[in-house]
All heavy atoms as TSV, in Angstrom:
chain	resi	resn	atom	element	x	y	z
A	1	MET	N	N	46.472	130.879	195.843
A	1	MET	CA	C	46.650	131.170	197.240
A	1	MET	C	C	47.046	132.646	197.364
A	1	MET	O	O	47.933	133.119	196.659
A	1	MET	CB	C	47.738	130.261	197.804
A	1	MET	CG	C	47.923	130.394	199.263
A	1	MET	SD	S	48.874	129.052	200.010
A	1	MET	CE	C	50.422	129.169	199.183
A	2	VAL	N	N	46.358	133.338	198.273
A	2	VAL	CA	C	46.590	134.765	198.473
A	2	VAL	C	C	46.578	135.058	199.972
A	2	VAL	O	O	45.761	134.501	200.709
A	2	VAL	CB	C	45.480	135.604	197.792
A	2	VAL	CG1	C	45.641	137.075	198.101
A	2	VAL	CG2	C	45.463	135.369	196.303
A	3	THR	N	N	47.465	135.936	200.408
A	3	THR	CA	C	47.483	136.358	201.800
A	3	THR	C	C	46.913	137.770	201.875
A	3	THR	O	O	47.336	138.659	201.148
A	3	THR	CB	C	48.914	136.321	202.370
A	3	THR	OG1	O	49.392	134.966	202.274
A	3	THR	CG2	C	48.936	136.745	203.818
A	4	ILE	N	N	45.914	137.945	202.750
A	4	ILE	CA	C	45.213	139.215	202.898
A	4	ILE	C	C	45.445	139.740	204.307
A	4	ILE	O	O	45.350	138.979	205.278
A	4	ILE	CB	C	43.697	139.026	202.669
A	4	ILE	CG1	C	43.434	138.386	201.309
A	4	ILE	CG2	C	42.957	140.356	202.801
A	4	ILE	CD1	C	42.008	137.928	201.113
A	5	LYS	N	N	45.729	141.020	204.416
A	5	LYS	CA	C	45.885	141.619	205.739
A	5	LYS	C	C	44.539	141.595	206.455
A	5	LYS	O	O	43.500	141.900	205.860
A	5	LYS	CB	C	46.415	143.040	205.624
A	5	LYS	CG	C	47.832	143.083	205.107
A	5	LYS	CD	C	48.354	144.493	205.028
A	5	LYS	CE	C	49.767	144.456	204.470
A	5	LYS	NZ	N	50.353	145.769	204.339
A	6	ARG	N	N	44.564	141.237	207.735
A	6	ARG	CA	C	43.321	141.103	208.507
A	6	ARG	C	C	42.509	142.385	208.529
A	6	ARG	O	O	41.289	142.350	208.507
A	6	ARG	CB	C	43.637	140.653	209.920
A	6	ARG	CG	C	44.082	139.206	209.969
A	6	ARG	CD	C	44.364	138.801	211.373
A	6	ARG	NE	N	43.112	138.616	212.070
A	6	ARG	CZ	C	42.775	137.533	212.732
A	6	ARG	NH1	N	43.611	136.528	212.802
A	6	ARG	NH2	N	41.635	137.444	213.328
A	7	ARG	N	N	43.187	143.534	208.555
A	7	ARG	CA	C	42.456	144.797	208.636
A	7	ARG	C	C	41.630	145.065	207.380
A	7	ARG	O	O	40.672	145.822	207.395
A	7	ARG	CB	C	43.396	145.956	208.941
A	7	ARG	CG	C	44.452	146.207	207.909
A	7	ARG	CD	C	45.380	147.363	208.325
A	7	ARG	NE	N	46.555	147.426	207.506
A	7	ARG	CZ	C	46.602	147.983	206.307
A	7	ARG	NH1	N	45.523	148.534	205.798
A	7	ARG	NH2	N	47.729	147.998	205.622
A	8	LYS	N	N	41.983	144.402	206.269
A	8	LYS	CA	C	41.226	144.574	205.032
A	8	LYS	C	C	39.983	143.679	204.983
A	8	LYS	O	O	39.078	143.932	204.205
A	8	LYS	CB	C	42.113	144.294	203.820
A	8	LYS	CG	C	43.155	145.354	203.594
A	8	LYS	CD	C	43.820	145.171	202.272
A	8	LYS	CE	C	44.755	146.340	202.011
A	8	LYS	NZ	N	45.243	146.330	200.644
A	9	LEU	N	N	39.977	142.648	205.805
A	9	LEU	CA	C	38.817	141.763	205.866
A	9	LEU	C	C	37.791	142.351	206.817
A	9	LEU	O	O	38.126	142.834	207.889
A	9	LEU	CB	C	39.226	140.373	206.359
A	9	LEU	CG	C	40.082	139.547	205.421
A	9	LEU	CD1	C	40.505	138.262	206.106
A	9	LEU	CD2	C	39.336	139.241	204.142
A	10	LYS	N	N	36.562	142.316	206.428
A	10	LYS	CA	C	35.488	142.830	207.284
A	10	LYS	C	C	34.670	141.639	207.771
A	10	LYS	O	O	33.541	141.429	207.331
A	10	LYS	CB	C	34.640	143.818	206.513
A	10	LYS	CG	C	35.437	145.033	206.072
A	10	LYS	CD	C	34.653	145.934	205.179
A	10	LYS	CE	C	35.548	147.062	204.696
A	10	LYS	NZ	N	34.960	147.824	203.626
A	11	LEU	N	N	35.259	140.859	208.668
A	11	LEU	CA	C	34.590	139.678	209.198
A	11	LEU	C	C	34.036	139.971	210.580
A	11	LEU	O	O	34.640	140.708	211.356
A	11	LEU	CB	C	35.565	138.500	209.276
A	11	LEU	CG	C	36.173	138.039	207.950
A	11	LEU	CD1	C	37.204	136.956	208.196
A	11	LEU	CD2	C	35.090	137.542	207.011
A	12	ASP	N	N	32.902	139.372	210.891
A	12	ASP	CA	C	32.304	139.555	212.206
A	12	ASP	C	C	32.662	138.411	213.159
A	12	ASP	O	O	32.052	138.254	214.206
A	12	ASP	CB	C	30.788	139.699	212.090
A	12	ASP	CG	C	30.134	138.514	211.420
A	12	ASP	OD1	O	30.850	137.598	210.968
A	12	ASP	OD2	O	28.892	138.498	211.341
A	13	HIS	N	N	33.629	137.600	212.750
A	13	HIS	CA	C	34.062	136.470	213.578
A	13	HIS	C	C	35.533	136.166	213.288
A	13	HIS	O	O	36.115	136.693	212.344
A	13	HIS	CB	C	33.205	135.238	213.301
A	13	HIS	CG	C	33.401	134.695	211.912
A	13	HIS	ND1	N	32.877	135.296	210.790
A	13	HIS	CD2	C	34.099	133.629	211.467
A	13	HIS	CE1	C	33.234	134.607	209.718
A	13	HIS	NE2	N	33.978	133.591	210.093
A	14	GLU	N	N	36.106	135.299	214.089
A	14	GLU	CA	C	37.492	134.875	213.907
A	14	GLU	C	C	37.538	133.790	212.825
A	14	GLU	O	O	36.901	132.744	212.956
A	14	GLU	CB	C	38.033	134.321	215.230
A	14	GLU	CG	C	39.458	133.832	215.175
A	14	GLU	CD	C	40.466	134.950	214.941
A	14	GLU	OE1	O	40.161	136.125	215.194
A	14	GLU	OE2	O	41.577	134.620	214.507
A	15	PRO	N	N	38.257	134.024	211.713
A	15	PRO	CA	C	38.322	132.996	210.672
A	15	PRO	C	C	39.090	131.763	211.149
A	15	PRO	O	O	40.000	131.850	211.964
A	15	PRO	CB	C	39.063	133.691	209.526
A	15	PRO	CG	C	39.809	134.807	210.157
A	15	PRO	CD	C	39.039	135.206	211.378
A	16	VAL	N	N	38.685	130.604	210.620
A	16	VAL	CA	C	39.265	129.315	211.006
A	16	VAL	C	C	39.694	128.581	209.735
A	16	VAL	O	O	38.948	128.563	208.751
A	16	VAL	CB	C	38.215	128.467	211.761
A	16	VAL	CG1	C	38.776	127.121	212.150
A	16	VAL	CG2	C	37.698	129.211	212.979
A	17	PRO	N	N	40.889	127.974	209.725
A	17	PRO	CA	C	41.306	127.211	208.543
A	17	PRO	C	C	40.262	126.153	208.166
A	17	PRO	O	O	39.691	125.486	209.026
A	17	PRO	CB	C	42.621	126.558	208.985
A	17	PRO	CG	C	43.166	127.518	210.003
A	17	PRO	CD	C	41.947	128.017	210.739
A	18	GLY	N	N	39.985	126.063	206.862
A	18	GLY	CA	C	38.996	125.121	206.353
A	18	GLY	C	C	37.637	125.768	206.133
A	18	GLY	O	O	36.786	125.222	205.439
A	19	GLU	N	N	37.430	126.936	206.705
A	19	GLU	CA	C	36.157	127.653	206.601
A	19	GLU	C	C	36.071	128.391	205.267
A	19	GLU	O	O	37.070	128.807	204.703
A	19	GLU	CB	C	36.085	128.646	207.761
A	19	GLU	CG	C	35.011	129.683	207.651
A	19	GLU	CD	C	35.071	130.699	208.771
A	19	GLU	OE1	O	36.156	130.984	209.305
A	19	GLU	OE2	O	34.003	131.215	209.094
A	20	PHE	N	N	34.853	128.530	204.752
A	20	PHE	CA	C	34.605	129.348	203.566
A	20	PHE	C	C	34.209	130.738	204.035
A	20	PHE	O	O	33.391	130.886	204.937
A	20	PHE	CB	C	33.471	128.773	202.718
A	20	PHE	CG	C	33.786	127.446	202.111
A	20	PHE	CD1	C	33.256	126.290	202.621
A	20	PHE	CD2	C	34.626	127.360	201.008
A	20	PHE	CE1	C	33.539	125.059	202.055
A	20	PHE	CE2	C	34.919	126.140	200.434
A	20	PHE	CZ	C	34.370	124.983	200.963
A	21	ILE	N	N	34.818	131.768	203.416
A	21	ILE	CA	C	34.422	133.147	203.683
A	21	ILE	C	C	34.232	133.846	202.347
A	21	ILE	O	O	34.687	133.354	201.308
A	21	ILE	CB	C	35.455	133.904	204.550
A	21	ILE	CG1	C	36.821	133.995	203.853
A	21	ILE	CG2	C	35.576	133.289	205.936
A	21	ILE	CD1	C	37.832	134.889	204.562
A	22	THR	N	N	33.558	134.965	202.366
A	22	THR	CA	C	33.362	135.751	201.151
A	22	THR	C	C	34.202	137.015	201.240
A	22	THR	O	O	34.144	137.731	202.243
A	22	THR	CB	C	31.871	136.106	200.978
A	22	THR	OG1	O	31.116	134.895	200.917
A	22	THR	CG2	C	31.644	136.891	199.699
A	23	VAL	N	N	35.006	137.239	200.208
A	23	VAL	CA	C	35.824	138.452	200.123
A	23	VAL	C	C	35.450	139.177	198.833
A	23	VAL	O	O	34.875	138.588	197.927
A	23	VAL	CB	C	37.338	138.134	200.151
A	23	VAL	CG1	C	37.737	137.494	201.461
A	23	VAL	CG2	C	37.747	137.254	198.989
A	24	GLU	N	N	35.780	140.442	198.759
A	24	GLU	CA	C	35.485	141.211	197.566
A	24	GLU	C	C	36.707	141.237	196.650
A	24	GLU	O	O	37.802	141.575	197.083
A	24	GLU	CB	C	35.090	142.631	197.960
A	24	GLU	CG	C	34.475	143.400	196.830
A	24	GLU	CD	C	33.925	144.730	197.287
A	24	GLU	OE1	O	33.049	144.743	198.154
A	24	GLU	OE2	O	34.405	145.746	196.758
A	25	VAL	N	N	36.492	140.849	195.396
A	25	VAL	CA	C	37.557	140.854	194.394
A	25	VAL	C	C	37.074	141.675	193.208
A	25	VAL	O	O	36.074	141.331	192.580
A	25	VAL	CB	C	37.904	139.412	193.946
A	25	VAL	CG1	C	38.974	139.434	192.864
A	25	VAL	CG2	C	38.339	138.565	195.123
A	26	LEU	N	N	37.758	142.770	192.937
A	26	LEU	CA	C	37.380	143.673	191.854
A	26	LEU	C	C	35.914	144.100	191.950
A	26	LEU	O	O	35.195	144.156	190.957
A	26	LEU	CB	C	37.662	143.028	190.492
A	26	LEU	CG	C	39.123	142.666	190.218
A	26	LEU	CD1	C	39.242	141.910	188.910
A	26	LEU	CD2	C	39.999	143.904	190.219
A	27	GLY	N	N	35.462	144.338	193.178
A	27	GLY	CA	C	34.107	144.811	193.404
A	27	GLY	C	C	33.038	143.743	193.431
A	27	GLY	O	O	31.854	144.042	193.560
A	28	LYS	N	N	33.430	142.468	193.302
A	28	LYS	CA	C	32.452	141.379	193.284
A	28	LYS	C	C	32.756	140.399	194.407
A	28	LYS	O	O	33.921	140.145	194.722
A	28	LYS	CB	C	32.479	140.656	191.943
A	28	LYS	CG	C	32.062	141.541	190.803
A	28	LYS	CD	C	32.001	140.773	189.515
A	28	LYS	CE	C	31.561	141.696	188.398
A	28	LYS	NZ	N	31.399	141.000	187.142
A	29	PRO	N	N	31.723	139.805	195.004
A	29	PRO	CA	C	31.957	138.830	196.069
A	29	PRO	C	C	32.567	137.542	195.516
A	29	PRO	O	O	32.209	137.083	194.436
A	29	PRO	CB	C	30.564	138.574	196.640
A	29	PRO	CG	C	29.624	138.966	195.563
A	29	PRO	CD	C	30.304	140.023	194.748
A	30	CYS	N	N	33.501	136.986	196.249
A	30	CYS	CA	C	34.176	135.754	195.842
A	30	CYS	C	C	34.294	134.839	197.058
A	30	CYS	O	O	34.793	135.258	198.103
A	30	CYS	CB	C	35.559	136.090	195.284
A	30	CYS	SG	S	36.469	134.667	194.700
A	31	ARG	N	N	33.834	133.621	196.926
A	31	ARG	CA	C	33.902	132.658	198.023
A	31	ARG	C	C	35.266	131.974	197.997
A	31	ARG	O	O	35.684	131.447	196.961
A	31	ARG	CB	C	32.797	131.625	197.876
A	31	ARG	CG	C	32.656	130.731	199.062
A	31	ARG	CD	C	31.424	129.893	198.925
A	31	ARG	NE	N	31.273	129.072	200.115
A	31	ARG	CZ	C	30.613	127.953	200.159
A	31	ARG	NH1	N	29.999	127.523	199.074
A	31	ARG	NH2	N	30.529	127.271	201.263
A	32	VAL	N	N	35.956	132.008	199.133
A	32	VAL	CA	C	37.296	131.440	199.226
A	32	VAL	C	C	37.386	130.538	200.454
A	32	VAL	O	O	36.565	130.628	201.367
A	32	VAL	CB	C	38.371	132.543	199.307
A	32	VAL	CG1	C	38.383	133.386	198.044
A	32	VAL	CG2	C	38.178	133.428	200.521
A	33	THR	N	N	38.401	129.683	200.469
A	33	THR	CA	C	38.653	128.804	201.605
A	33	THR	C	C	39.809	129.362	202.421
A	33	THR	O	O	40.853	129.701	201.863
A	33	THR	CB	C	39.030	127.387	201.119
A	33	THR	OG1	O	38.015	126.906	200.245
A	33	THR	CG2	C	39.171	126.431	202.292
A	34	VAL	N	N	39.623	129.454	203.728
A	34	VAL	CA	C	40.688	129.923	204.616
A	34	VAL	C	C	41.705	128.794	204.782
A	34	VAL	O	O	41.344	127.669	205.149
A	34	VAL	CB	C	40.121	130.335	205.995
A	34	VAL	CG1	C	41.247	130.719	206.944
A	34	VAL	CG2	C	39.132	131.476	205.844
A	35	LEU	N	N	42.975	129.086	204.489
A	35	LEU	CA	C	44.032	128.089	204.634
A	35	LEU	C	C	44.814	128.260	205.924
A	35	LEU	O	O	45.187	127.289	206.576
A	35	LEU	CB	C	45.006	128.167	203.454
A	35	LEU	CG	C	44.439	127.873	202.072
A	35	LEU	CD1	C	45.519	128.039	201.015
A	35	LEU	CD2	C	43.837	126.492	202.010
A	36	ASP	N	N	45.109	129.527	206.270
A	36	ASP	CA	C	45.943	129.802	207.441
A	36	ASP	C	C	45.562	131.160	208.018
A	36	ASP	O	O	45.159	132.059	207.288
A	36	ASP	CB	C	47.417	129.796	207.037
A	36	ASP	CG	C	48.352	129.850	208.232
A	36	ASP	OD1	O	48.062	129.189	209.245
A	36	ASP	OD2	O	49.363	130.575	208.150
A	37	VAL	N	N	45.686	131.271	209.330
A	37	VAL	CA	C	45.357	132.515	210.022
A	37	VAL	C	C	46.483	132.827	210.997
A	37	VAL	O	O	46.952	131.949	211.714
A	37	VAL	CB	C	44.033	132.358	210.816
A	37	VAL	CG1	C	43.705	133.629	211.571
A	37	VAL	CG2	C	42.888	131.964	209.898
A	38	ASP	N	N	46.950	134.086	210.986
A	38	ASP	CA	C	47.883	134.528	212.028
A	38	ASP	C	C	47.429	135.887	212.533
A	38	ASP	O	O	46.352	136.365	212.163
A	38	ASP	CB	C	49.341	134.510	211.556
A	38	ASP	CG	C	49.645	135.494	210.440
A	38	ASP	OD1	O	48.989	136.547	210.375
A	38	ASP	OD2	O	50.546	135.211	209.642
A	39	ASP	N	N	48.218	136.524	213.372
A	39	ASP	CA	C	47.811	137.789	213.995
A	39	ASP	C	C	47.593	138.917	212.994
A	39	ASP	O	O	46.767	139.795	213.224
A	39	ASP	CB	C	48.847	138.238	215.028
A	39	ASP	CG	C	48.887	137.329	216.236
A	39	ASP	OD1	O	47.910	136.590	216.461
A	39	ASP	OD2	O	49.908	137.350	216.953
A	40	LYS	N	N	48.320	138.910	211.881
A	40	LYS	CA	C	48.265	140.022	210.947
A	40	LYS	C	C	47.591	139.713	209.619
A	40	LYS	O	O	47.196	140.633	208.904
A	40	LYS	CB	C	49.673	140.543	210.677
A	40	LYS	CG	C	50.329	141.132	211.904
A	40	LYS	CD	C	51.686	141.677	211.580
A	40	LYS	CE	C	52.329	142.243	212.845
A	40	LYS	NZ	N	53.630	142.818	212.570
A	41	SER	N	N	47.468	138.418	209.253
A	41	SER	CA	C	46.951	138.097	207.929
A	41	SER	C	C	46.169	136.788	207.910
A	41	SER	O	O	46.227	135.984	208.832
A	41	SER	CB	C	48.097	138.026	206.925
A	41	SER	OG	O	48.994	136.996	207.286
A	42	VAL	N	N	45.446	136.631	206.789
A	42	VAL	CA	C	44.676	135.411	206.534
A	42	VAL	C	C	45.056	134.951	205.132
A	42	VAL	O	O	45.002	135.736	204.180
A	42	VAL	CB	C	43.160	135.680	206.619
A	42	VAL	CG1	C	42.374	134.426	206.285
A	42	VAL	CG2	C	42.780	136.193	207.999
A	43	THR	N	N	45.449	133.692	204.998
A	43	THR	CA	C	45.784	133.133	203.691
A	43	THR	C	C	44.584	132.345	203.194
A	43	THR	O	O	44.028	131.516	203.923
A	43	THR	CB	C	47.019	132.223	203.775
A	43	THR	OG1	O	48.107	132.986	204.315
A	43	THR	CG2	C	47.414	131.687	202.410
A	44	VAL	N	N	44.169	132.643	201.954
A	44	VAL	CA	C	42.972	132.021	201.389
A	44	VAL	C	C	43.284	131.408	200.032
A	44	VAL	O	O	44.271	131.747	199.380
A	44	VAL	CB	C	41.826	133.048	201.246
A	44	VAL	CG1	C	41.417	133.599	202.597
A	44	VAL	CG2	C	42.179	134.165	200.292
A	45	ASP	N	N	42.414	130.507	199.605
A	45	ASP	CA	C	42.519	129.851	198.305
A	45	ASP	C	C	41.199	130.068	197.579
A	45	ASP	O	O	40.138	129.732	198.112
A	45	ASP	CB	C	42.795	128.361	198.498
A	45	ASP	CG	C	42.978	127.601	197.201
A	45	ASP	OD1	O	42.850	128.204	196.121
A	45	ASP	OD2	O	43.245	126.389	197.264
A	46	GLY	N	N	41.263	130.621	196.368
A	46	GLY	CA	C	40.062	130.903	195.600
A	46	GLY	C	C	39.646	129.799	194.647
A	46	GLY	O	O	38.641	129.933	193.949
A	47	ASN	N	N	40.395	128.709	194.611
A	47	ASN	CA	C	40.016	127.596	193.737
A	47	ASN	C	C	38.774	126.891	194.268
A	47	ASN	O	O	38.507	126.895	195.467
A	47	ASN	CB	C	41.158	126.574	193.638
A	47	ASN	CG	C	42.310	127.085	192.822
A	47	ASN	OD1	O	42.117	127.663	191.773
A	47	ASN	ND2	N	43.518	126.884	193.323
A	48	HIS	N	N	38.038	126.258	193.373
A	48	HIS	CA	C	36.886	125.448	193.777
A	48	HIS	C	C	37.384	124.331	194.675
A	48	HIS	O	O	38.487	123.795	194.454
A	48	HIS	CB	C	36.194	124.868	192.535
A	48	HIS	CG	C	34.919	124.192	192.841
A	48	HIS	ND1	N	34.861	122.913	193.339
A	48	HIS	CD2	C	33.638	124.628	192.748
A	48	HIS	CE1	C	33.599	122.579	193.518
A	48	HIS	NE2	N	32.837	123.599	193.169
A	49	PRO	N	N	36.635	123.942	195.703
A	49	PRO	CA	C	37.084	122.884	196.619
A	49	PRO	C	C	37.416	121.551	195.931
A	49	PRO	O	O	38.213	120.778	196.435
A	49	PRO	CB	C	35.901	122.704	197.572
A	49	PRO	CG	C	35.177	123.996	197.523
A	49	PRO	CD	C	35.366	124.529	196.134
A	50	LEU	N	N	36.831	121.301	194.772
A	50	LEU	CA	C	37.107	120.047	194.059
A	50	LEU	C	C	38.174	120.194	192.977
A	50	LEU	O	O	38.449	119.246	192.234
A	50	LEU	CB	C	35.816	119.500	193.437
A	50	LEU	CG	C	34.734	119.105	194.435
A	50	LEU	CD1	C	33.488	118.628	193.699
A	50	LEU	CD2	C	35.229	118.042	195.397
A	51	ALA	N	N	38.797	121.362	192.887
A	51	ALA	CA	C	39.850	121.566	191.891
A	51	ALA	C	C	40.972	120.557	192.110
A	51	ALA	O	O	41.423	120.344	193.225
A	51	ALA	CB	C	40.398	122.989	191.975
A	52	GLY	N	N	41.384	119.904	191.046
A	52	GLY	CA	C	42.465	118.932	191.135
A	52	GLY	C	C	42.005	117.524	191.461
A	52	GLY	O	O	42.796	116.584	191.414
A	53	GLU	N	N	40.724	117.371	191.804
A	53	GLU	CA	C	40.195	116.041	192.111
A	53	GLU	C	C	39.781	115.340	190.823
A	53	GLU	O	O	39.458	115.964	189.820
A	53	GLU	CB	C	38.966	116.152	193.035
A	53	GLU	CG	C	39.269	116.733	194.393
A	53	GLU	CD	C	40.118	115.811	195.254
A	53	GLU	OE1	O	39.977	114.579	195.149
A	53	GLU	OE2	O	40.931	116.334	196.033
A	54	THR	N	N	39.776	114.023	190.851
A	54	THR	CA	C	39.308	113.242	189.717
A	54	THR	C	C	37.798	113.185	189.754
A	54	THR	O	O	37.208	112.930	190.803
A	54	THR	CB	C	39.877	111.809	189.771
A	54	THR	OG1	O	41.302	111.899	189.739
A	54	THR	CG2	C	39.383	110.977	188.613
A	55	VAL	N	N	37.165	113.436	188.611
A	55	VAL	CA	C	35.715	113.381	188.509
A	55	VAL	C	C	35.350	112.196	187.628
A	55	VAL	O	O	35.877	112.033	186.523
A	55	VAL	CB	C	35.148	114.680	187.902
A	55	VAL	CG1	C	33.643	114.595	187.757
A	55	VAL	CG2	C	35.535	115.876	188.749
A	56	THR	N	N	34.468	111.348	188.114
A	56	THR	CA	C	34.013	110.184	187.360
A	56	THR	C	C	32.531	110.348	187.064
A	56	THR	O	O	31.751	110.659	187.965
A	56	THR	CB	C	34.227	108.886	188.174
A	56	THR	OG1	O	35.611	108.792	188.517
A	56	THR	CG2	C	33.817	107.671	187.384
A	57	TYR	N	N	32.155	110.173	185.813
A	57	TYR	CA	C	30.762	110.290	185.404
A	57	TYR	C	C	30.218	108.917	185.062
A	57	TYR	O	O	30.901	108.097	184.452
A	57	TYR	CB	C	30.627	111.178	184.163
A	57	TYR	CG	C	30.957	112.623	184.402
A	57	TYR	CD1	C	32.239	113.105	184.172
A	57	TYR	CD2	C	29.988	113.499	184.853
A	57	TYR	CE1	C	32.539	114.442	184.390
A	57	TYR	CE2	C	30.286	114.833	185.084
A	57	TYR	CZ	C	31.557	115.295	184.842
A	57	TYR	OH	O	31.855	116.613	185.060
A	58	ALA	N	N	28.982	108.660	185.426
A	58	ALA	CA	C	28.264	107.468	184.991
A	58	ALA	C	C	27.196	107.947	184.018
A	58	ALA	O	O	26.375	108.807	184.368
A	58	ALA	CB	C	27.626	106.763	186.171
A	59	ILE	N	N	27.224	107.435	182.780
A	59	ILE	CA	C	26.259	107.891	181.777
A	59	ILE	C	C	25.490	106.709	181.220
A	59	ILE	O	O	25.949	105.561	181.255
A	59	ILE	CB	C	26.943	108.660	180.634
A	59	ILE	CG1	C	27.922	107.753	179.883
A	59	ILE	CG2	C	27.648	109.890	181.147
A	59	ILE	CD1	C	28.444	108.354	178.597
A	60	THR	N	N	24.311	107.005	180.735
A	60	THR	CA	C	23.478	105.999	180.065
A	60	THR	C	C	23.139	106.541	178.688
A	60	THR	O	O	22.653	107.664	178.567
A	60	THR	CB	C	22.177	105.761	180.858
A	60	THR	OG1	O	22.501	105.332	182.178
A	60	THR	CG2	C	21.306	104.717	180.174
A	61	ILE	N	N	23.385	105.740	177.664
A	61	ILE	CA	C	23.027	106.128	176.302
A	61	ILE	C	C	21.576	105.726	176.096
A	61	ILE	O	O	21.218	104.551	176.169
A	61	ILE	CB	C	23.945	105.457	175.265
A	61	ILE	CG1	C	25.386	105.915	175.489
A	61	ILE	CG2	C	23.478	105.771	173.845
A	61	ILE	CD1	C	26.408	105.216	174.640
A	62	GLU	N	N	20.733	106.733	175.880
A	62	GLU	CA	C	19.295	106.502	175.738
A	62	GLU	C	C	18.918	106.101	174.315
A	62	GLU	O	O	17.880	105.502	174.102
A	62	GLU	CB	C	18.525	107.764	176.140
A	62	GLU	CG	C	18.695	108.139	177.597
A	62	GLU	CD	C	17.914	107.236	178.531
A	62	GLU	OE1	O	16.875	106.699	178.106
A	62	GLU	OE2	O	18.360	107.073	179.676
A	63	GLY	N	N	19.716	106.460	173.366
A	63	GLY	CA	C	19.401	106.130	171.995
A	63	GLY	C	C	20.485	106.625	171.068
A	63	GLY	O	O	21.345	107.416	171.463
A	64	ILE	N	N	20.459	106.125	169.842
A	64	ILE	CA	C	21.431	106.541	168.835
A	64	ILE	C	C	20.656	107.088	167.647
A	64	ILE	O	O	19.755	106.425	167.128
A	64	ILE	CB	C	22.321	105.356	168.401
A	64	ILE	CG1	C	23.107	104.839	169.602
A	64	ILE	CG2	C	23.242	105.771	167.257
A	64	ILE	CD1	C	23.912	103.607	169.330
A	65	LEU	N	N	20.992	108.286	167.273
A	65	LEU	CA	C	20.355	108.910	166.120
A	65	LEU	C	C	21.274	108.736	164.935
A	65	LEU	O	O	22.461	108.975	165.011
A	65	LEU	CB	C	20.122	110.401	166.382
A	65	LEU	CG	C	19.257	110.750	167.579
A	65	LEU	CD1	C	19.219	112.266	167.767
A	65	LEU	CD2	C	17.849	110.205	167.405
A	66	SER	N	N	20.681	108.317	163.822
A	66	SER	CA	C	21.504	108.217	162.618
A	66	SER	C	C	20.962	109.182	161.594
A	66	SER	O	O	19.754	109.422	161.504
A	66	SER	CB	C	21.505	106.786	162.068
A	66	SER	OG	O	20.192	106.412	161.709
A	67	ARG	N	N	21.863	109.726	160.822
A	67	ARG	CA	C	21.459	110.691	159.801
A	67	ARG	C	C	21.803	110.119	158.439
A	67	ARG	O	O	22.935	109.761	158.163
A	67	ARG	CB	C	22.211	111.999	160.043
A	67	ARG	CG	C	21.874	113.060	159.050
A	67	ARG	CD	C	22.585	114.328	159.404
A	67	ARG	NE	N	22.465	115.233	158.279
A	67	ARG	CZ	C	22.969	116.428	158.260
A	67	ARG	NH1	N	23.644	116.870	159.290
A	67	ARG	NH2	N	22.827	117.201	157.211
A	68	ILE	N	N	20.800	110.033	157.620
A	68	ILE	CA	C	21.008	109.520	156.256
A	68	ILE	C	C	20.760	110.672	155.288
A	68	ILE	O	O	19.698	111.277	155.285
A	68	ILE	CB	C	20.030	108.345	155.932
A	68	ILE	CG1	C	20.256	107.216	156.936
A	68	ILE	CG2	C	20.211	107.900	154.502
A	68	ILE	CD1	C	19.254	106.100	156.811
A	69	ASP	N	N	21.761	110.982	154.472
A	69	ASP	CA	C	21.631	112.063	153.509
A	69	ASP	C	C	21.154	111.550	152.186
A	69	ASP	O	O	21.438	110.559	151.677
A	69	ASP	CB	C	22.957	112.800	153.329
A	69	ASP	CG	C	23.305	113.629	154.570
A	69	ASP	OD1	O	22.359	114.095	155.246
A	69	ASP	OD2	O	24.495	113.800	154.830
């Protein structure tokens, strides 16, 4: 979570909490989620939206290879 001064953001619209925006980090674009907005700053989160969530995989074993030396 990072708070950025509004004057440093070059947005063409009013940011809204929950929205994704792109900011520049070390010269590269970075997609972040807006968490909070006030008159002077915007607080954003750079984590992936699914960070911290449980991921469940369904897999199918197509075959078993055995190696005989």
